[in-house]
C-alpha positions in Angstrom: -10.9 2.8 4.9 -12.0 0.2 2.4 -9.4 -2.5 1.9 -9.2 -4.6 -1.4 -7.8 -8.2 -1.3 -4.9 -8.6 -3.9 -3.1 -11.4 -5.6 0.3 -11.2 -4.3 3.1 -13.4 -2.8 3.6 -11.1 0.1 0.6 -8.6 0.4 -2.8 -9.5 1.6 -4.8 -6.4 1.0 -4.3 -2.7 0.2 -6.5 0.0 1.5 -6.4 3.9 0.7 -8.1 6.9 2.3 -8.1 9.9 -0.2 -9.0 12.4 2.4 -5.9 11.7 4.7 -3.7 10.3 1.8 -3.0 7.1 3.9 -2.1 3.9 2.2 -2.5 0.9 4.3 -0.7 -2.4 3.4 -1.7 -5.7 5.1 1.0 -8.4 4.5 0.3 -12.1 4.5 2.3 -12.5 7.8 -0.4 -10.3 9.4 1.7 -7.2 9.9 0.0 -3.8 8.7 1.8 -0.6 7.8 0.3 2.8 6.9 2.2 5.0 4.6 1.5 8.7 4.7 1.1 11.6 2.2 0.5 9.1 -0.7 -0.9 10.8 -3.8 -3.9 9.1 -5.4 -1.9 8.3 -8.6 0.6 6.4 -6.4 -2.3 4.3 -5.0 -3.7 3.9 -8.6 -0.2 2.6 -9.5 0.1 0.2 -6.9 -3.4 -1.3 -7.6 -2.7 -1.6 -11.3 0.9 -3.0 -11.1 1.8 -6.3 -12.3 3.6 -6.8 -8.9 2.2 -5.1 -6.0 5.2 -5.9 -3.9 7.5 -4.7 -6.7 5.7 -1.5 -7.0 5.6 -0.9 -3.1 9.4 -1.5 -3.1 10.3 0.7 -6.1 7.8 3.5 -5.6 6.8 3.8 -1.9 9.3 2.2 0.6 12.0 4.7 1.5 10.2 7.6 -0.1 7.2 8.2 2.3 6.9 8.2 5.9 5.1 5.1 7.5 4.3 3.4 10.8 3.5 -0.1 11.7 -0.1 -0.5 13.1 
C-alpha cells in the first residue's frame, strides 16, 4: 500500500489499496488504523479535503468498520 504524507494537525499519512478497498491512516502519535470497504471516491474525498481530520470524522468514522494495526 502506497502511503502519502499529508499536512494535518493530527494525521501523518494516508494510504489506500483499491483492490481491497482498505484505507490506512497513520496518526502523528504513531497509531495506525485501517478502515475497510472504503470506495475510491471516499479516498479521493479525504485526499482533496481542506481538513483531512475533519473529513475522516464526518465521512468515515462511525460509518465503516476498522481495526487498529
